[in-house]
N, C-alpha and C positions, 0 to 999 in steps of 0.2 A: 551443522560441524562445518568450519572452514577450513580450507588447505593450508598451509604456509604461505607466506607472502613470496612473490616472486621478487626478483632484486630490483624491478620497477615499481614494485609498491602495488601492484594489482593481485589484491584477494581473490582466490576462487570459493565460491560457496558450491557445492555439487549439486545441491537441491535447485539453485538457481538455473545451472544448464538444463536440468530435468524436467522444469516445470513451465520454462519460459515459452515454448511455444503453445503449450495448452491455454496458459494466461491472456498470449496474444489472440488467440483465435477468438476469446471473448471483447479482448480490449477494442480489435477491430471493429465489432458490432456497436459498443456503448460509447466509444469517444468521439468527439465531435471532428469535422473533416477538417479543420483547420482550428489553429488558436494553441495556448498554452497548457501544457499538462503540468501541475506539480506532482512530484512523486515525494510521498513523505517516508521517511526511514528506508532510504534507498541501499542501505548497509552496503555492499561490496562494489556496487555500482554496474554489475552484468546486465541486470535486468534493465537500466538505462540505456547502455549501449545497444542493446539489444533491440527493445521498441522504438528507439529513436531512429535506428537504422531501418527498420521494418516501416516506419509511419511517418515518412520524410516531410509531409505538409504538416506536422504537428511539432512544436518545440518544447522539448522535453527538459523539464527543471527539475534535476535530483535535490535531496536534502537529505540531512541526516545530523542529529544530535552530535553524534561520536565523531571526535575529530580523527581518529585512526579510519573510520569509515569514509569521512570524506577526504582522506588521502588516497585511499583506494578508488574513490569514484572519480576523482582527478586525474588519477594515473590511468583508468579505463578510458576517459574521456580523451585524454592525450593521445594514447593509441590507436583509438577509432578515428579520430580527425573529423568528426561529424559536426557539419555547421550548424544543426537544429538541436545540438545537445550543450546545455547552458552547465557551466561551473556551479559545483554543488553549493548550497546554503546550509548553514550553521540554524537548524529549526528545530525547536522543542515546540513540541503542540498543545503545551501546558503553559506556555508563555505567549501572550498576546501583548501588543500586534505582531504576527508573523511577518517575517523579513520579505514580503512579495507583495507588489502593488495589485497585480490581477491574475485569474486564471480561468480558463474554460472547463478544468475537469479537475479532480484529485484522485490519485491513486496509492494504496497505501498495501502493501503486501508483506505479508508476516509480521505484523507487529503488535497485533491486539492481544494475543494470548502470552506475549513476552514482555509485557508491560502493565503496570498496575492500571485498573479501571479508570483512574483518572486520566489516562492517556488516550482512552476511548472518546472519554467526556470532551477532552482537549479537542480532540479531532473533529468532532461534530461540530463543536462550538466555532473552531477556527473555519472549517471548511463552510459553516454556514454565513458568515461574514464575508470571506472571498467569493464567492461563487453565486450566479445568477441564477434566477428561476430556470428550471428547466437543466442545469447542468450534473453532471453524473459524478458521484463519490463511487470510486471502486474499491471494493476490499477482496483480498485472499488469503485464506489461511483454513487451519480447522476450526469446526465448530460443531456444539451440539444441536440438537433438533428434539423439542420438547423436555428438554432437560436429561436428554439420553445422549451418550455417545455414539457415534455412526460405524464404528470399529471398535475390535478390542484395542488394536493398536492405537488409537487415538486416546483409550481411557488410560493406557500405561504411559502416554508422553505426557498426559494431564497431570498425572501423578508425580512423575518427573519434575515437570515445569513448578508443580506447588511445592515439592522437596527443595528446590532450588531457592525459590521465592513463594512464601504464602500468596503474595498479592497477584500473583501470574496466574495464568490456566488457561484452558479452553473454555469459550464463552456461548451462552446460547444464543442462536439465532434471534430468540423471541425477545432477548435483553436487548440486542443490537436494533431491533426494529424498534422497541420502546424508546430507545435513547435518541434514535434517528428522528422520530416522531416530535419529539419535543424540540428539534432544530429546523422543522419543517421539511424535512427528507422522507420520502417513502421507499421501501423496499421495491424495486421493479422485477429483481429477478434473484433468484438463489439458485446457481448454476453448480451441479454437483460437477466434481473436477477429480484427476486421477489422486491417489494415495490418500483417499479420503478426507480430501478437501472441499472449500466450497469459493466460489466466486459470488460474492453479493456485492449486486449492482443498486446502489440507493441513486434517486433522482430529486433535486430540490424543487419542490411546490410542484408547478406545473408550468408549461410555456404559457399557457392562458392564464396565469397568475391565479388560479380558482384554487 
């Protein structure tokens, strides 16, 4: 749930404030030391500002397919005034080519469960085209393990999502791993996170190309 917009168009998602530091602790380990990070479905823009400020050697490229979200991202960017935070791109993961020439990592937070499975397929297909061997694709959100929810609250959330849209829902980690493998990504880590979420760190191929 997102709070009402402020007069300067910055939207505020309370969950983004709560989870940003836990996510950042993983990103510090798995992202490259320099280069461009493409964030897919950046939402309000709070994460983009927080991560760009904390990781000044990286260029943070936010994106979203929703125009209202891009307005909020742009407002947060203007407020923060960070040199390494780019203007948001209009990007739909299911439409190729993506409007970016290169990136050294891709980050996608809380999108997979509130979009149809085709969006997950589009995400991995696009990331496979964009990223070099050894690059990271980072996902965050609720997931099931071995077909089972990890908490009753996640089961209830899944039911709410599917009631809103039958194409949405909490996905299985195993299904994500299988999809990743079809695009030359391997699961490097599944990191348990607060509030019964996971950080999934996928790596494209291997640095040696094997």
